[in-house]
DOKEZA-288275 format. One record per residue: residue number from 1; residue in three letters; x, y, z of N, C-alpha, C, O in turn. Coordinates in steps of 0.2 Angstrom, whole numbers. Example, Ala and Ser with C-alpha at 12.3 -4.5 7.8 and 13.67 -1.06 7.14 Angstrom:
! residues 2
(node 1 'ALA' (66 -28 39) (62 -22 39) (66 -16 39) (71 -17 42))
(node 2 'SER' (64 -11 35) (68 -5 36) (64 0 39) (67 6 40))
//
This chain:
! residues 198
(node 1 'MET' (4 -6 -1) (0 0 1) (5 7 0) (10 8 4))
(node 2 'LYS' (4 11 -6) (8 17 -6) (4 22 -3) (-2 22 -5))
(node 3 'ILE' (7 26 3) (2 31 5) (6 37 2) (12 38 2))
(node 4 'LYS' (2 41 -2) (4 47 -5) (2 52 -2) (6 57 -1))
(node 5 'ASN' (-4 53 1) (-6 59 5) (-11 58 10) (-17 55 8))
(node 6 'VAL' (-11 60 16) (-16 60 21) (-17 66 24) (-14 71 22))
(node 7 'SER' (-22 67 29) (-25 73 31) (-30 70 37) (-33 65 37))
(node 8 'LEU' (-29 75 41) (-34 74 47) (-40 79 44) (-39 85 43))
(node 9 'GLU' (-46 75 42) (-52 79 37) (-57 81 42) (-59 86 41))
(node 10 'THR' (-59 77 46) (-64 79 51) (-64 76 58) (-61 71 60))
(node 11 'VAL' (-67 81 63) (-65 79 69) (-73 80 72) (-77 84 72))
(node 12 'CYS' (-75 74 76) (-82 74 78) (-82 73 85) (-80 68 88))
(node 13 'GLY' (-84 78 89) (-86 77 96) (-93 75 96) (-96 73 91))
(node 14 'ILE' (-95 74 104) (-101 72 107) (-106 73 103) (-110 69 100))
(node 15 'THR' (-107 81 102) (-113 83 99) (-112 85 91) (-116 88 88))
(node 16 'SER' (-107 82 88) (-106 84 81) (-110 79 77) (-112 73 79))
(node 17 'VAL' (-111 82 71) (-114 78 66) (-109 73 63) (-104 75 61))
(node 18 'LEU' (-110 67 62) (-105 62 58) (-105 64 52) (-111 65 49))
(node 19 'PRO' (-99 64 48) (-100 66 41) (-102 59 37) (-101 54 40))
(node 20 'GLU' (-106 60 31) (-108 54 25) (-102 55 21) (-100 60 19))
(node 21 'THR' (-98 50 21) (-91 50 16) (-94 45 11) (-98 41 12))
(node 22 'GLU' (-91 47 6) (-91 43 -1) (-86 36 -2) (-86 32 -6))
(node 23 'LYS' (-80 37 4) (-76 32 3) (-77 27 8) (-81 28 13))
(node 24 'PRO' (-73 21 7) (-73 15 12) (-70 18 19) (-66 22 18))
(node 25 'GLU' (-72 16 25) (-70 18 31) (-67 12 35) (-70 7 35))
(node 26 'PHE' (-62 12 38) (-58 7 42) (-58 10 50) (-54 15 51))
(node 27 'ALA' (-60 8 55) (-61 11 62) (-57 8 66) (-57 1 66))
(node 28 'PHE' (-54 10 70) (-49 8 75) (-52 10 83) (-52 16 85))
(node 29 'ALA' (-52 5 86) (-54 5 94) (-50 2 97) (-46 -3 95))
(node 30 'GLY' (-50 3 104) (-44 2 109) (-44 5 115) (-46 11 115))
(node 31 'LYS' (-42 2 120) (-41 4 127) (-35 11 125) (-32 12 120))
(node 32 'SER' (-36 15 131) (-33 21 130) (-26 21 128) (-23 25 125))
(node 33 'ASN' (-23 16 131) (-15 15 132) (-12 10 127) (-6 8 128))
(node 34 'VAL' (-16 8 123) (-15 2 119) (-9 3 114) (-6 -1 111))
(node 35 'GLY' (-9 10 112) (-4 11 106) (-8 12 99) (-5 12 94))
(node 36 'LYS' (-14 15 100) (-19 16 94) (-17 22 89) (-18 21 83))
(node 37 'SER' (-13 28 93) (-11 33 88) (-5 30 85) (-4 31 79))
(node 38 'SER' (0 26 88) (6 24 86) (4 19 80) (8 19 75))
(node 39 'LEU' (-1 14 80) (-2 11 75) (-5 15 69) (-3 13 64))
(node 40 'ILE' (-10 19 70) (-13 23 64) (-7 29 62) (-7 31 56))
(node 41 'ASN' (-2 30 65) (4 34 62) (7 30 57) (8 31 51))
(node 42 'ALA' (9 23 60) (12 17 57) (9 17 50) (12 19 45))
(node 43 'LEU' (2 16 50) (0 15 44) (-1 19 39) (-2 18 33))
(node 44 'MET' (-1 26 42) (-1 32 38) (6 34 34) (7 38 30))
(node 45 'GLN' (11 30 39) (17 32 38) (19 39 39) (23 42 35))
(node 46 'ARG' (17 41 44) (18 48 47) (22 47 54) (22 42 57))
(node 47 'LYS' (24 52 56) (27 52 65) (21 54 69) (20 51 75))
(node 48 'SER' (19 59 67) (13 61 73) (7 65 70) (5 71 72))
(node 49 'LEU' (4 61 64) (-2 65 62) (-8 63 68) (-12 68 70))
(node 50 'ALA' (-8 57 69) (-13 55 75) (-9 57 82) (-4 54 83))
(node 51 'ARG' (-11 60 85) (-8 62 92) (-7 57 97) (-12 54 100))
(node 52 'THR' (0 56 98) (1 51 104) (1 56 110) (2 62 109))
(node 53 'SER' (0 53 116) (0 57 121) (3 52 128) (2 46 128))
(node 54 'SER' (6 56 132) (8 53 139) (1 52 144) (1 49 149))
(node 55 'GLN' (-4 56 141) (-10 56 145) (-14 51 142) (-17 53 137))
(node 56 'PRO' (-16 44 144) (-21 41 141) (-28 44 141) (-30 47 146))
(node 57 'GLY' (-32 41 136) (-38 45 136) (-38 51 133) (-43 54 136))
(node 58 'LYS' (-35 54 129) (-34 61 126) (-39 60 121) (-43 65 120))
(node 59 'THR' (-40 55 116) (-45 56 110) (-52 54 113) (-54 49 115))
(node 60 'GLN' (-55 61 114) (-62 61 115) (-67 64 110) (-72 67 110))
(node 61 'THR' (-63 61 104) (-67 62 97) (-66 58 93) (-61 55 93))
(node 62 'ILE' (-71 56 87) (-70 52 82) (-67 56 76) (-69 61 74))
(node 63 'ASN' (-60 54 74) (-57 58 71) (-57 54 63) (-57 47 62))
(node 64 'PHE' (-57 57 58) (-57 55 51) (-51 57 48) (-50 62 47))
(node 65 'TYR' (-47 52 46) (-41 53 41) (-42 51 35) (-44 45 33))
(node 66 'ASN' (-41 56 30) (-42 54 22) (-35 51 21) (-31 54 24))
(node 67 'VAL' (-35 46 17) (-29 42 14) (-29 42 8) (-34 39 6))
(node 68 'ASN' (-24 46 4) (-24 45 -3) (-30 47 -7) (-31 46 -13))
(node 69 'ASP' (-35 49 -3) (-40 51 -6) (-45 46 -8) (-50 48 -12))
(node 70 'GLU' (-43 40 -5) (-47 34 -7) (-50 30 -1) (-55 25 -2))
(node 71 'LEU' (-48 32 4) (-52 28 10) (-50 33 17) (-47 38 16))
(node 72 'TYR' (-54 31 22) (-53 34 28) (-51 29 34) (-53 24 35))
(node 73 'PHE' (-46 32 38) (-45 29 44) (-49 33 49) (-48 39 49))
(node 74 'VAL' (-53 29 54) (-57 32 58) (-54 31 65) (-54 25 66))
(node 75 'ASP' (-53 35 69) (-49 34 76) (-55 34 81) (-57 40 82))
(node 76 'LEU' (-57 30 84) (-62 30 88) (-59 32 96) (-54 29 98))
(node 77 'PRO' (-63 35 101) (-61 36 107) (-58 30 111) (-61 25 111))
(node 78 'GLY' (-52 32 115) (-51 26 119) (-55 24 125) (-57 29 127))
(node 79 'TYR' (-56 18 127) (-59 16 132) (-55 14 139) (-49 12 139))
(node 80 'GLY' (-60 14 144) (-56 12 150) (-52 15 154) (-48 12 157))
(node 81 'TYR' (-52 21 153) (-48 26 156) (-50 29 163) (-54 34 164))
(node 82 'ALA' (-47 25 169) (-51 27 175) (-53 34 177) (-58 35 181))
(node 83 'LYS' (-49 40 174) (-50 47 175) (-55 50 173) (-57 56 174))
(node 84 'VAL' (-58 46 168) (-64 50 164) (-71 46 167) (-73 40 168))
(node 85 'GLY' (-75 51 169) (-81 50 173) (-85 45 169) (-85 43 163))
(node 86 'LYS' (-89 42 172) (-94 37 170) (-99 42 165) (-102 39 160))
(node 87 'GLU' (-100 48 166) (-106 51 162) (-102 52 155) (-105 51 150))
(node 88 'VAL' (-97 54 155) (-93 55 150) (-91 49 146) (-92 50 139))
(node 89 'THR' (-89 44 148) (-89 38 146) (-95 35 142) (-96 33 136))
(node 90 'ALA' (-101 36 146) (-108 33 142) (-109 38 137) (-112 35 132))
(node 91 'LYS' (-107 45 137) (-108 48 130) (-103 47 125) (-104 48 119))
(node 92 'TRP' (-97 45 126) (-92 42 120) (-96 36 118) (-96 35 112))
(node 93 'GLY' (-98 31 123) (-101 26 120) (-106 26 114) (-105 23 109))
(node 94 'LYS' (-111 31 117) (-116 32 112) (-114 36 106) (-117 35 101))
(node 95 'MET' (-109 39 106) (-106 42 101) (-104 38 95) (-105 38 89))
(node 96 'VAL' (-100 33 98) (-95 27 95) (-102 22 91) (-102 20 85))
(node 97 'GLU' (-107 21 96) (-112 17 94) (-116 20 87) (-119 17 83))
(node 98 'ARG' (-116 26 88) (-120 31 83) (-117 30 77) (-120 28 72))
(node 99 'TYR' (-109 30 77) (-105 30 72) (-106 23 68) (-107 22 62))
(node 100 'LEU' (-106 18 72) (-105 11 70) (-113 9 66) (-113 5 61))
(node 101 'HIS' (-118 13 69) (-125 11 66) (-126 16 60) (-129 14 55))
(node 102 'LYS' (-122 22 59) (-124 25 54) (-121 26 48) (-123 27 42))
(node 103 'SER' (-114 24 49) (-109 24 44) (-110 20 39) (-108 14 40))
(node 104 'LYS' (-113 22 32) (-114 17 27) (-107 14 23) (-108 10 19))
(node 105 'GLN' (-102 17 25) (-96 16 22) (-91 11 26) (-86 8 24))
(node 106 'LEU' (-93 10 32) (-89 6 37) (-88 0 34) (-93 -3 32))
(node 107 'LYS' (-81 -3 33) (-79 -8 31) (-76 -15 36) (-77 -21 35))
(node 108 'ALA' (-74 -11 41) (-71 -15 47) (-70 -12 53) (-71 -6 53))
(node 109 'VAL' (-69 -15 58) (-66 -13 64) (-61 -16 67) (-62 -22 69))
(node 110 'PHE' (-56 -13 69) (-50 -16 70) (-50 -15 78) (-52 -9 80))
(node 111 'LEU' (-49 -20 82) (-49 -19 90) (-42 -21 92) (-39 -26 91))
(node 112 'LEU' (-39 -15 96) (-32 -17 97) (-32 -18 104) (-35 -15 108))
(node 113 'ILE' (-28 -24 106) (-26 -27 112) (-19 -28 113) (-15 -30 109))
(node 114 'ASP' (-17 -26 119) (-10 -27 122) (-8 -34 122) (-10 -38 126))
(node 115 'ILE' (-4 -37 117) (-1 -43 117) (2 -46 122) (3 -52 123))
(node 116 'ARG' (3 -41 127) (8 -44 133) (3 -47 139) (5 -52 142))
(node 117 'HIS' (-3 -44 139) (-9 -46 145) (-14 -50 142) (-15 -50 135))
(node 118 'GLU' (-18 -54 147) (-24 -56 144) (-28 -49 143) (-27 -44 146))
(node 119 'PRO' (-34 -51 140) (-38 -45 139) (-42 -44 144) (-44 -49 148))
(node 120 'SER' (-43 -37 145) (-45 -35 151) (-53 -35 151) (-55 -35 145))
(node 121 'ALA' (-57 -34 157) (-65 -34 157) (-67 -29 150) (-72 -30 146))
(node 122 'ASN' (-63 -23 150) (-66 -18 146) (-65 -21 139) (-69 -21 135))
(node 123 'ASP' (-60 -23 137) (-57 -27 130) (-63 -31 129) (-67 -30 125))
(node 124 'LYS' (-64 -37 133) (-69 -41 131) (-76 -39 129) (-79 -41 125))
(node 125 'LEU' (-78 -32 135) (-85 -29 133) (-85 -26 126) (-90 -26 122))
(node 126 'MET' (-79 -23 125) (-79 -20 118) (-79 -24 112) (-82 -23 106))
(node 127 'TYR' (-76 -30 114) (-76 -35 108) (-83 -37 107) (-86 -37 101))
(node 128 'ASP' (-87 -40 112) (-93 -42 113) (-98 -37 110) (-103 -39 107))
(node 129 'TRP' (-97 -30 111) (-101 -24 109) (-100 -22 102) (-104 -20 99))
(node 130 'ILE' (-94 -24 99) (-93 -23 92) (-97 -28 88) (-101 -27 83))
(node 131 'MET' (-97 -34 90) (-100 -41 88) (-107 -39 88) (-111 -40 83))
(node 132 'SER' (-110 -36 94) (-119 -35 94) (-120 -30 90) (-126 -29 88))
(node 133 'ASN' (-115 -25 88) (-117 -20 83) (-116 -22 74) (-117 -18 70))
(node 134 'GLY' (-114 -29 74) (-115 -31 67) (-108 -32 63) (-107 -33 57))
(node 135 'PHE' (-103 -31 69) (-95 -32 65) (-93 -37 68) (-94 -39 74))
(node 136 'ASP' (-88 -40 64) (-83 -46 66) (-76 -42 68) (-72 -41 63))
(node 137 'PRO' (-74 -39 74) (-69 -35 74) (-62 -40 72) (-61 -46 74))
(node 138 'ILE' (-57 -37 68) (-51 -39 67) (-47 -36 73) (-46 -30 75))
(node 139 'ILE' (-43 -42 76) (-39 -40 82) (-31 -39 79) (-28 -43 76))
(node 140 'ILE' (-29 -33 82) (-23 -30 82) (-19 -31 88) (-21 -29 93))
(node 141 'ALA' (-14 -35 88) (-10 -37 96) (-4 -33 96) (1 -34 93))
(node 142 'THR' (-4 -27 100) (1 -22 99) (5 -24 104) (4 -28 109))
(node 143 'LYS' (11 -18 103) (17 -20 107) (20 -26 107) (23 -29 112))
(node 144 'LEU' (21 -29 100) (24 -35 99) (30 -35 101) (33 -41 102))
(node 145 'ASP' (34 -30 100) (42 -30 101) (43 -30 110) (48 -30 113))
(node 146 'LYS' (37 -30 114) (39 -31 120) (39 -38 123) (40 -40 129))
(node 147 'ILE' (38 -43 118) (38 -50 121) (43 -54 116) (45 -52 111))
(node 148 'ASN' (45 -60 119) (50 -64 114) (46 -67 108) (40 -69 109))
(node 149 'ARG' (50 -68 103) (47 -70 98) (44 -78 100) (38 -80 98))
(node 150 'SER' (48 -81 103) (45 -88 105) (38 -88 109) (34 -93 110))
(node 151 'GLN' (37 -82 111) (30 -81 116) (24 -79 111) (18 -80 114))
(node 152 'ILE' (25 -78 104) (20 -75 101) (13 -78 101) (8 -76 103))
(node 153 'GLN' (15 -84 99) (9 -89 97) (4 -91 104) (-2 -91 104))
(node 154 'LYS' (8 -91 109) (6 -92 115) (1 -86 118) (-4 -87 121))
(node 155 'HIS' (4 -80 117) (0 -74 118) (-7 -73 114) (-12 -71 116))
(node 156 'VAL' (-5 -75 108) (-11 -74 102) (-16 -79 105) (-22 -77 105))
(node 157 'LYS' (-14 -85 107) (-20 -90 110) (-23 -86 116) (-29 -85 115))
(node 158 'MET' (-19 -84 121) (-22 -80 127) (-27 -75 124) (-33 -75 127))
(node 159 'ILE' (-25 -70 119) (-30 -65 118) (-36 -69 115) (-42 -68 116))
(node 160 'ARG' (-35 -74 110) (-41 -78 106) (-46 -79 113) (-51 -76 115))
(node 161 'GLU' (-43 -84 117) (-47 -87 122) (-50 -81 127) (-56 -82 129))
(node 162 'GLY' (-46 -77 130) (-48 -71 133) (-54 -68 132) (-58 -66 136))
(node 163 'LEU' (-55 -67 125) (-60 -63 121) (-66 -68 120) (-72 -65 120))
(node 164 'GLY' (-64 -74 119) (-70 -79 118) (-71 -79 110) (-77 -80 107))
(node 165 'ALA' (-66 -77 107) (-66 -75 99) (-66 -83 95) (-64 -88 97))
(node 166 'LYS' (-70 -81 90) (-72 -87 85) (-64 -89 82) (-60 -85 82))
(node 167 'LYS' (-64 -95 80) (-58 -98 76) (-56 -94 72) (-50 -93 72))
(node 168 'GLU' (-60 -92 67) (-59 -87 61) (-57 -81 62) (-55 -78 58))
(node 169 'CYS' (-58 -78 69) (-57 -71 70) (-49 -70 69) (-44 -73 72))
(node 170 'VAL' (-48 -65 65) (-41 -64 62) (-37 -60 68) (-39 -55 71))
(node 171 'ILE' (-31 -62 70) (-27 -59 75) (-20 -57 73) (-16 -61 73))
(node 172 'VAL' (-19 -51 72) (-12 -49 69) (-8 -45 73) (-9 -40 75))
(node 173 'PRO' (-3 -50 75) (3 -46 80) (6 -40 77) (9 -41 71))
(node 174 'PHE' (6 -34 80) (10 -28 77) (14 -25 81) (13 -23 87))
(node 175 'SER' (20 -24 79) (25 -18 82) (25 -12 80) (27 -11 74))
(node 176 'ALA' (24 -6 83) (24 0 80) (33 2 79) (34 6 75))
(node 177 'GLU' (37 -2 83) (43 0 83) (46 -3 77) (48 1 73))
(node 178 'SER' (46 -10 75) (48 -13 69) (44 -12 63) (46 -13 57))
(node 179 'LYS' (37 -11 64) (33 -10 60) (30 -17 58) (26 -17 53))
(node 180 'GLN' (32 -22 60) (30 -30 60) (22 -30 60) (19 -27 64))
(node 181 'GLY' (18 -33 55) (12 -34 54) (9 -29 51) (3 -30 49))
(node 182 'ARG' (12 -23 50) (9 -18 45) (7 -20 38) (2 -18 35))
(node 183 'ASP' (11 -24 36) (10 -26 27) (4 -30 28) (-1 -30 24))
(node 184 'GLU' (3 -35 33) (-4 -39 33) (-9 -36 34) (-13 -37 30))
(node 185 'ILE' (-10 -30 39) (-15 -26 40) (-17 -22 33) (-22 -21 31))
(node 186 'TYR' (-11 -20 30) (-12 -17 23) (-16 -21 19) (-20 -19 15))
(node 187 'GLY' (-14 -27 19) (-17 -33 14) (-25 -33 16) (-29 -34 12))
(node 188 'ILE' (-27 -32 24) (-33 -35 24) (-37 -28 23) (-43 -28 21))
(node 189 'ILE' (-34 -22 23) (-39 -16 21) (-39 -17 13) (-44 -17 10))
(node 190 'GLU' (-34 -19 10) (-35 -17 1) (-40 -24 0) (-44 -23 -4))
(node 191 'GLU' (-40 -30 4) (-44 -35 1) (-52 -33 3) (-56 -34 0))
(node 192 'LEU' (-53 -29 9) (-60 -28 10) (-62 -20 7) (-67 -18 7))
(node 193 'GLN' (-57 -16 4) (-58 -11 1) (-60 -14 -7) (-62 -10 -11))
(node 194 'GLY' (-59 -19 -8) (-62 -23 -16) (-56 -20 -21) (-57 -20 -27))
(node 195 'VAL' (-50 -18 -19) (-45 -16 -24) (-39 -20 -24) (-37 -24 -19))
(node 196 'GLY' (-35 -20 -29) (-28 -23 -28) (-22 -18 -24) (-22 -18 -18))
(node 197 'GLU' (-18 -14 -28) (-13 -10 -25) (-18 -4 -23) (-22 -2 -27))
(node 198 'VAL' (-16 -1 -18) (-18 5 -17) (-11 11 -17) (-12 17 -16))
//
């Protein structure tokens, strides 16, 4: 996948009207400190277009990144961060649910899980919730560089079992450091977009 140009096109807050786009959308969900911005930057081949932060829970909006004028990467708000009150969390949930229901162009939801740990209760809830909204999430197991190569399969199995994911659920181990897994994610996006080379 050749990245020619990317831009942050639309930012939607809790009260914003969601854009009706004409291009395929690929959404990214995950816990606040799971490395979502790092993944999106790696996919866009930019250092800091998606803002990474030392303060988890910074993304409180749905951000639409236009990629090559051909598709959108949609960054959903991080979940499960303790300092955010329940009322705000509920509003984020409604905002994300509205997006999942209303987007006519959404092709896939990528759910990010830290490969080092068993999925948390929030991860499991998010997985089940995405499924209940009609999507089979594609799991990206982040922070791959933090475990030994020999441990990868064991940890992938731990994630699959922890989420109660089906056998056919795709799990892609990914490292923002080495970019391992990026080409596999590109391949999934291209296949779902219904084109060959992008």
